[in-house]
C-alpha positions as CSV (number, residue, x, y, z in Angstrom):
1,M,28.3,12.8,4.2
2,S,25.2,14.0,2.4
3,V,24.0,17.5,2.4
4,T,20.3,18.4,2.0
5,M,19.4,21.8,0.6
6,P,16.8,23.7,2.7
7,G,13.3,23.1,1.4
8,R,14.3,19.8,-0.4
9,A,13.6,16.4,1.0
10,P,16.3,13.8,0.7
11,P,15.7,11.2,-2.0
12,R,14.0,8.0,-1.0
13,K,16.2,5.3,0.5
14,Q,14.2,2.5,-1.1
15,K,12.7,2.8,-4.5
16,L,9.0,2.2,-4.7
17,K,7.2,1.5,-8.0
18,Q,6.6,4.7,-9.9
19,S,3.4,6.0,-8.5
20,M,1.1,8.4,-10.4
21,V,-0.1,11.6,-8.7
22,F,-2.8,13.8,-10.1
23,I,-2.4,17.5,-9.2
24,V,-5.4,19.8,-9.5
25,E,-4.3,23.3,-8.6
26,D,-5.3,26.5,-10.3
27,N,-2.2,28.6,-9.4
28,A,0.3,27.9,-12.2
29,D,3.4,28.6,-10.0
30,T,2.2,26.3,-7.2
31,R,1.2,23.7,-9.7
32,A,4.6,23.8,-11.3
33,G,6.4,23.6,-8.0
34,L,4.3,20.6,-6.9
35,K,4.9,18.9,-10.2
36,D,8.7,19.6,-10.1
37,A,9.1,18.3,-6.5
38,L,7.2,15.1,-7.1
39,E,8.9,14.4,-10.4
40,R,12.3,14.9,-8.9
41,D,11.3,12.4,-6.2
42,G,10.4,9.8,-8.9
43,F,6.7,10.2,-9.2
44,A,4.8,10.3,-12.5
45,V,2.6,13.4,-12.4
46,F,-0.4,14.7,-14.3
47,A,-1.0,18.4,-13.4
48,T,-3.8,20.7,-14.4
49,G,-5.5,23.8,-13.2
50,D,-8.9,22.7,-14.6
51,G,-11.0,20.3,-12.5
52,R,-13.1,19.3,-15.6
53,E,-9.9,18.3,-17.4
54,A,-8.8,16.2,-14.4
55,L,-12.1,14.3,-14.3
56,A,-12.2,13.9,-18.1
57,R,-8.6,12.5,-18.0
58,L,-9.7,9.8,-15.5
59,N,-12.1,8.4,-18.1
60,N,-9.3,7.5,-20.5
61,A,-6.1,7.1,-18.5
62,P,-4.9,4.8,-15.7
63,H,-6.1,5.9,-12.3
64,P,-3.6,7.7,-10.1
65,D,-2.3,6.5,-6.8
66,A,-3.1,9.8,-5.1
67,F,-4.7,13.2,-5.8
68,L,-3.3,16.6,-4.7
69,L,-6.3,18.8,-4.7
70,D,-6.7,22.6,-4.2
71,L,-10.2,23.4,-2.8
72,Y,-10.8,26.9,-4.0
73,M,-10.5,27.1,-7.8
74,P,-12.6,28.9,-10.5
75,G,-14.9,26.7,-12.5
76,L,-15.2,23.3,-10.9
77,S,-14.1,23.7,-7.3
78,G,-12.0,21.3,-5.3
79,F,-15.1,20.5,-3.2
80,E,-17.0,19.4,-6.4
81,I,-14.0,17.3,-7.5
82,Y,-13.8,15.7,-4.1
83,H,-17.4,14.7,-4.2
84,A,-17.2,13.4,-7.8
85,L,-14.2,11.2,-6.8
86,R,-15.8,9.9,-3.6
87,N,-19.1,9.1,-5.4
88,D,-17.4,7.0,-8.0
89,P,-16.8,3.5,-6.7
90,Q,-13.7,3.0,-8.9
91,L,-12.1,6.3,-7.6
92,A,-13.4,6.4,-4.0
93,T,-10.5,4.7,-2.4
94,I,-7.7,6.8,-4.0
95,P,-6.1,8.9,-1.3
96,I,-6.9,12.7,-1.6
97,I,-4.4,15.1,-0.2
98,V,-5.8,18.6,0.1
99,V,-3.4,21.4,-0.5
100,T,-4.9,24.7,0.7
101,A,-4.5,28.0,2.5
102,A,-8.1,27.6,3.8
103,A,-8.6,27.6,7.5
104,P,-9.7,24.3,9.0
105,A,-13.3,25.6,9.5
106,H,-13.6,26.0,5.8
107,R,-12.7,22.4,5.0
108,T,-14.8,20.4,7.5
109,G,-16.6,17.3,6.3
110,L,-13.9,16.1,4.0
111,E,-12.4,12.7,4.6
112,V,-8.9,13.0,3.2
113,A,-5.6,11.2,3.6
114,A,-4.0,14.5,4.7
115,T,-4.1,18.3,4.4
116,I,-1.1,20.3,3.6
117,R,-1.3,24.0,4.3
118,K,0.0,26.6,2.0
119,P,2.7,27.9,1.8
120,L,4.1,24.5,1.2
121,D,7.0,22.7,2.8
122,V,8.6,20.4,0.3
123,Q,9.7,17.8,2.9
124,E,6.2,17.7,4.3
125,L,4.7,17.4,0.8
126,L,7.0,14.5,-0.2
127,F,6.6,12.6,3.1
128,T,2.8,13.0,2.9
129,V,2.6,11.8,-0.7
130,R,5.0,8.9,-0.1
131,R,2.9,7.8,2.9
132,A,-0.3,8.1,0.9
133,V,0.9,5.8,-1.9
134,A,2.9,3.3,0.2
135,P,1.5,-0.2,0.4
136,R,-0.5,-0.8,3.5
137,G,1.7,-2.0,6.4
138,S,4.9,-0.5,5.1
139,P,7.0,0.8,7.9
140,P,7.4,4.6,8.0
141,T,11.2,4.3,7.7
142,D,10.7,3.1,4.0
143,L,9.2,6.5,3.2
144,V,12.1,8.9,4.0
């Protein structure tokens, strides 16, 4: 019998290739929590609180399989990062998952794979990221 700790998703039943997730989140505690949860689930993770750093990294690193993006950040906002990604043909098809406390009215017009509201639920986070990086046509049961 397996026991799942509250707030932790069970490990994947089927190993997928190690997917890379970029996290762009200005809150250090939230960023660390996201990074830890994803790494424990087998993802490779690049995390930064600086949108310019994230975009610069895309110029000289393999492209990620998904982005976790906060919308309201100092400096380069998540909205500006979103538009930069969507306007680049090489990056436009990478799934973006918005992680935000913003009300739906404040995030209209964004075409994203999913939106996760803060405060975060780890199981929802992992399910959403697994679904975003899964090969097209994979049955949902492969994701939990």
